[in-house]
FIKEGU-152858 format. One line per 8 residues: number of its first residue (from 1); their letters; for each residue x negated, y negated, z negated of C-alpha. Coordinates in pm, 1 decimal. Layout:
N
NUM = a = X,Y,Z ~ ...
# end
This chain:
290
1 = xxxxxxxx = 1233.9,3937.7,-893.5 ~ 1527.1,4129.1,-1034.6 ~ 1452.2,4421.1,-780.1 ~ 1092.3,4458.2,-911.1 ~ 1210.9,4438.5,-1274.6 ~ 1479.2,4706.3,-1204.9 ~ 1219.9,4927.3,-1048.1 ~ 1006.3,4890.2,-1356.6
9 = xxxxxxxx = 1292.7,5002.5,-1569.4 ~ 1414.9,5289.6,-1355.0 ~ 1065.3,5439.2,-1265.2 ~ 1022.9,5608.0,-1608.0 ~ 1369.1,5757.5,-1570.1 ~ 1290.2,5898.9,-1229.2 ~ 976.7,6077.0,-1342.6 ~ 1136.3,6233.7,-1658.2
17 = xxxxxxxx = 1112.9,6620.1,-1684.1 ~ 1431.1,6818.8,-1633.4 ~ 1509.9,6869.8,-1999.7 ~ 1496.8,6503.3,-2080.7 ~ 1699.3,6416.8,-1774.2 ~ 1973.5,6666.3,-1900.8 ~ 1970.4,6496.1,-2242.3 ~ 1992.8,6146.6,-2088.5
25 = xxxxxxxx = 2275.3,6259.5,-1854.7 ~ 2471.3,6410.8,-2145.1 ~ 2450.9,6076.7,-2332.5 ~ 2555.7,5874.2,-2019.0 ~ 2846.1,6111.4,-1938.3 ~ 2968.8,6088.8,-2299.9 ~ 2971.0,5713.3,-2276.5 ~ 3153.6,5706.2,-1941.3
33 = xxxxxxxx = 3414.6,5969.7,-2039.4 ~ 3472.2,5915.3,-2404.7 ~ 3368.5,5554.9,-2478.1 ~ 3430.4,5350.5,-2158.6 ~ 3688.7,5590.9,-2016.8 ~ 3566.7,5499.8,-1656.4 ~ 3853.5,5598.8,-1423.5 ~ 3970.9,5865.4,-1666.1
41 = xxxxxxxx = 4332.9,5815.6,-1567.8 ~ 4235.6,5867.3,-1196.5 ~ 4044.5,6180.7,-1273.2 ~ 4325.0,6336.9,-1477.8 ~ 4589.5,6234.9,-1219.4 ~ 4389.3,6394.6,-931.4 ~ 4328.6,6709.5,-1140.5 ~ 4696.3,6754.7,-1238.0
49 = xxxxxxxx = 4810.7,6715.1,-864.1 ~ 4545.4,6975.2,-740.5 ~ 4571.4,7230.0,-1033.0 ~ 4941.2,7220.7,-1154.6 ~ 4903.4,7572.3,-1306.2 ~ 4609.1,7481.4,-1536.2 ~ 4664.3,7380.4,-1893.4 ~ 4583.2,7032.3,-2013.4
57 = xxxxxxxx = 4288.9,7176.6,-2204.4 ~ 4152.2,7336.0,-1890.0 ~ 4191.3,7012.7,-1692.5 ~ 4011.9,6809.4,-1967.7 ~ 3722.8,7053.0,-1961.8 ~ 3693.4,6999.7,-1582.9 ~ 3709.4,6631.3,-1633.9 ~ 3440.8,6628.1,-1894.7
65 = xxxxxxxx = 3203.5,6835.0,-1671.5 ~ 3285.6,6612.4,-1377.0 ~ 3150.4,6308.1,-1560.8 ~ 2843.5,6512.2,-1645.2 ~ 2791.7,6594.7,-1280.9 ~ 2847.5,6226.1,-1196.5 ~ 2566.0,6119.3,-1439.0 ~ 2344.0,6389.6,-1299.3
73 = xxxxxxxx = 2399.8,6240.7,-948.8 ~ 2301.1,5890.3,-1063.6 ~ 1983.2,6022.8,-1222.8 ~ 1899.7,6234.8,-912.0 ~ 1911.1,5903.4,-720.6 ~ 1621.0,5779.0,-938.6 ~ 1440.7,6118.9,-924.1 ~ 1427.1,6131.8,-534.8
81 = xxxxxxxx = 1302.2,5769.7,-537.8 ~ 1034.0,5786.9,-800.4 ~ 934.3,6141.6,-875.6 ~ 638.1,6313.6,-698.0 ~ 711.8,6478.7,-372.8 ~ 628.9,6818.3,-527.3 ~ 886.8,6767.5,-803.7 ~ 1153.4,6647.6,-548.5
89 = xxxxxxxx = 1092.6,6947.8,-329.9 ~ 1124.0,7180.5,-626.6 ~ 1459.7,7036.6,-711.6 ~ 1630.5,7185.1,-400.4 ~ 1603.2,7543.5,-273.9 ~ 1680.5,7536.6,97.2 ~ 1809.0,7865.9,213.0 ~ 1795.9,7832.4,601.6
97 = xxxxxxxx = 1686.2,7485.8,701.6 ~ 1385.5,7591.2,892.1 ~ 1568.3,7867.3,1072.1 ~ 1847.7,7619.4,1174.9 ~ 1593.5,7360.9,1301.7 ~ 1422.9,7631.9,1502.1 ~ 1740.6,7783.2,1646.2 ~ 1876.0,7443.8,1763.8
105 = xxxxxxxx = 1546.4,7280.0,1840.2 ~ 1679.8,7148.8,2170.5 ~ 2028.8,7032.7,2055.1 ~ 2159.0,6733.6,1868.2 ~ 2306.3,6826.1,1533.9 ~ 2549.2,6680.1,1283.7 ~ 2565.6,6782.2,915.8 ~ 2882.5,6710.2,724.6
113 = xxxxxxxx = 2882.3,6717.0,338.8 ~ 3136.1,6633.0,74.5 ~ 3110.6,6429.3,-238.5 ~ 3033.7,6757.8,-411.8 ~ 2750.9,6828.3,-654.3 ~ 2429.3,6640.2,-556.4 ~ 2398.9,6562.6,-182.1 ~ 2118.1,6302.6,-221.2
121 = xxxxxxxx = 1841.0,6540.2,-104.8 ~ 1981.4,6605.2,248.4 ~ 1738.3,6351.3,397.3 ~ 1462.2,6609.9,332.4 ~ 1584.9,6782.5,652.8 ~ 1347.3,6534.1,835.2 ~ 1057.4,6766.7,718.0 ~ 1189.0,7088.4,875.4
129 = xxxxxxxx = 1196.4,7022.8,1250.8 ~ 1132.0,6769.5,1535.7 ~ 1473.8,6599.2,1508.2 ~ 1503.3,6242.1,1392.0 ~ 1729.4,6257.1,1083.9 ~ 1991.4,5972.8,1087.4 ~ 2168.7,5928.0,754.5 ~ 2500.5,5746.1,785.0
137 = xxxxxxxx = 2589.1,5528.2,478.0 ~ 2814.9,5260.9,365.7 ~ 2610.6,4950.6,304.5 ~ 2632.1,4768.1,-20.8 ~ 2440.1,4462.4,-157.7 ~ 2212.2,4450.1,-459.4 ~ 1888.4,4586.2,-599.4 ~ 2034.4,4927.5,-697.0
145 = xxxxxxxx = 2148.3,4982.3,-322.8 ~ 1796.7,4892.0,-209.9 ~ 1637.2,5140.1,-444.0 ~ 1869.9,5425.8,-356.9 ~ 1831.5,5350.3,17.5 ~ 1448.8,5377.1,-32.1 ~ 1499.4,5723.1,-190.3 ~ 1719.8,5847.8,94.1
153 = xxxxxxxx = 1475.0,5738.6,358.2 ~ 1161.4,5840.7,165.8 ~ 1089.0,6139.5,389.4 ~ 1143.0,5979.4,718.9 ~ 1522.1,5975.9,759.5 ~ 1659.7,5668.4,944.1 ~ 1946.1,5500.7,761.8 ~ 2240.4,5364.1,974.1
161 = xxxxxxxx = 2550.0,5186.3,856.7 ~ 2861.7,5378.4,924.9 ~ 2996.7,5127.5,1171.5 ~ 2668.1,5130.5,1380.9 ~ 2573.5,5498.7,1355.3 ~ 2731.8,5587.6,1698.3 ~ 2527.2,5308.8,1857.8 ~ 2215.7,5443.7,1684.1
169 = xxxxxxxx = 2277.7,5801.8,1819.6 ~ 2323.1,5661.5,2178.3 ~ 2001.5,5461.2,2148.5 ~ 1813.8,5771.9,2046.6 ~ 1976.3,5978.8,2331.7 ~ 1874.9,5717.8,2588.4 ~ 1520.5,5743.1,2465.6 ~ 1535.7,6127.3,2488.4
177 = xxxxxxxx = 1509.5,6157.3,2104.3 ~ 1705.9,6451.0,1944.5 ~ 1893.6,6356.2,1623.2 ~ 2016.8,6536.5,1318.4 ~ 2290.5,6316.1,1182.2 ~ 2395.0,6341.3,809.1 ~ 2740.3,6221.1,689.9 ~ 2933.3,6252.4,373.1
185 = xxxxxxxx = 3269.8,6287.3,532.0 ~ 3550.3,6324.3,267.1 ~ 3615.0,5957.1,206.2 ~ 3966.3,5814.7,215.6 ~ 4046.3,5595.7,514.3 ~ 4147.8,5245.1,450.8 ~ 4510.7,5111.8,499.6 ~ 4592.7,5111.1,863.5
193 = xxxxxxxx = 4334.1,5382.1,952.2 ~ 4532.6,5690.0,825.7 ~ 4598.6,5830.4,1168.7 ~ 4514.0,6198.9,1091.0 ~ 4638.0,6406.4,801.8 ~ 4555.7,6747.1,670.2 ~ 4662.1,6962.1,377.8 ~ 4365.1,6952.0,138.7
201 = xxxxxxxx = 4372.6,7079.0,-214.6 ~ 4752.7,7123.5,-174.4 ~ 4796.4,6756.3,-100.0 ~ 4882.9,6564.2,223.8 ~ 4538.3,6403.4,279.6 ~ 4437.7,6128.1,528.8 ~ 4102.8,6206.4,690.6 ~ 3845.1,6049.9,915.4
209 = xxxxxxxx = 3808.6,6201.1,1259.9 ~ 3511.5,5972.6,1354.1 ~ 3244.0,6238.6,1267.9 ~ 3420.1,6491.6,1492.6 ~ 3454.3,6246.5,1785.8 ~ 3081.4,6153.7,1760.7 ~ 2980.9,6521.2,1772.9 ~ 3204.3,6577.8,2073.5
217 = xxxxxxxx = 3057.4,6294.6,2272.9 ~ 2703.1,6399.9,2191.4 ~ 2781.1,6766.3,2228.2 ~ 2633.7,6836.3,1890.5 ~ 2604.3,7138.8,1681.9 ~ 2802.1,7083.4,1364.0 ~ 2705.6,7214.9,1026.6 ~ 2850.4,7209.2,675.7
225 = xxxxxxxx = 2620.2,7157.5,371.1 ~ 2704.2,7414.2,104.9 ~ 2563.6,7309.9,-228.5 ~ 2534.2,7529.5,-535.1 ~ 2410.6,7413.8,-868.6 ~ 2164.9,7678.8,-986.3 ~ 2109.4,7497.2,-1307.5 ~ 2108.3,7125.1,-1398.5
233 = xxxxxxxx = 1891.3,6922.7,-1165.4 ~ 1814.7,7232.2,-954.2 ~ 2027.9,7314.6,-646.3 ~ 2064.2,7543.6,-351.1 ~ 2137.9,7397.6,-3.7 ~ 2274.6,7628.8,254.1 ~ 2353.3,7506.5,605.6 ~ 2676.0,7665.0,745.4
241 = xxxxxxxx = 2740.3,7642.5,1117.7 ~ 3091.7,7506.2,1194.5 ~ 3054.9,7507.0,1576.6 ~ 2774.2,7536.7,1823.9 ~ 2932.5,7276.3,2051.5 ~ 3188.1,7037.3,1914.7 ~ 3288.7,6925.9,2266.9 ~ 3433.8,7273.0,2325.1
249 = xxxxxxxx = 3656.2,7274.4,2014.5 ~ 4024.7,7173.9,2019.2 ~ 4112.4,6828.7,1865.1 ~ 4069.8,6814.0,1484.7 ~ 3933.9,7172.1,1469.8 ~ 3594.6,7064.3,1350.4 ~ 3758.0,6840.2,1080.2 ~ 3979.4,7116.5,969.4
257 = xxxxxxxx = 3703.5,7364.6,931.2 ~ 3497.2,7116.1,737.5 ~ 3771.1,7040.2,482.4 ~ 3849.2,7418.1,454.9 ~ 3482.1,7485.9,356.5 ~ 3480.7,7194.0,117.0 ~ 3803.9,7313.1,-56.1 ~ 3649.7,7660.3,-87.2
265 = xxxxxxxx = 3357.3,7517.4,-280.7 ~ 3582.2,7293.9,-492.5 ~ 3799.9,7589.7,-596.4 ~ 3486.0,7785.6,-677.6 ~ 3347.9,7514.8,-903.6 ~ 3593.0,7217.2,-939.3 ~ 3388.8,7015.5,-1176.9 ~ 3129.1,6946.0,-911.4
273 = xxxxxxxx = 3352.6,6733.4,-693.2 ~ 3383.5,6357.4,-739.9 ~ 3732.4,6339.5,-889.0 ~ 3678.2,5963.3,-974.5 ~ 3769.7,5876.6,-622.6 ~ 4123.2,5757.1,-547.3 ~ 4154.3,6025.5,-282.6 ~ 4533.6,6035.4,-252.1
281 = xxxxxxxx = 4622.1,5665.4,-281.9 ~ 4803.2,5638.3,51.7 ~ 5138.7,5809.5,91.4 ~ 5201.4,5999.2,413.7 ~ 5456.9,5830.1,638.6 ~ 5644.6,5920.4,951.3 ~ 5474.1,5665.4,1173.3 ~ 5115.5,5741.8,1088.6
289 = xx = 5103.0,6104.5,974.3 ~ 4982.1,6352.9,1235.7
# end
């Protein structure tokens, strides 16, 4: 019952025109940043670590715009679920998705993205080629999760929990079905899982190597999703090739290239990254840092 009630509430939000979405987002971000102070201490701590040469005024401006981007992302989740297909397709300008799908029509592919700008529309890649899109995600319970999952799978992408995605890929390979796997890959590993470390944004950073290992085993082409915000609720997606065969790359090379590309984007427009994450909560130690 709650699920259907929530759909009735969120549907009008999802079909709002862009200008009204901008106004609503501005209000939500003001509440989150100024009134509630949602993770404001975490955001400022992260920014001070990564940009020690910026003034406090500059950091607060980045933080304020970060909350606006966070609100935009939440509303985009409603837009992709409830807006018309025409409006959804107009939200993203794809630079080279058709060319990439054609060039690697007979290869498995893996797309890595960061928590940067709005990545919610990557499931649309299902429309550009013959690959079965597999979107890896972290399952959560509740009506909101159900609604966002419906939006991500709306155009034919198959959702797979992170702990089952490799099994899903092997099942498709055994059936002779080519896959295009989508993963947001800049999360922080949990305690006990910090076995690989890189320097990212000037910080010792634990990273997941699972996406790279999956790509190596499936001999996949690996891409990075470069996102640019052309204006509010209007984005440009460019697919950047990291390697044409992950199995031929040295260990951790794919992961290093992914984080280098993501850092390049963050430095270009820092307010579009999700600074609310506790990205550097684990200290590097001698026995688990590599």
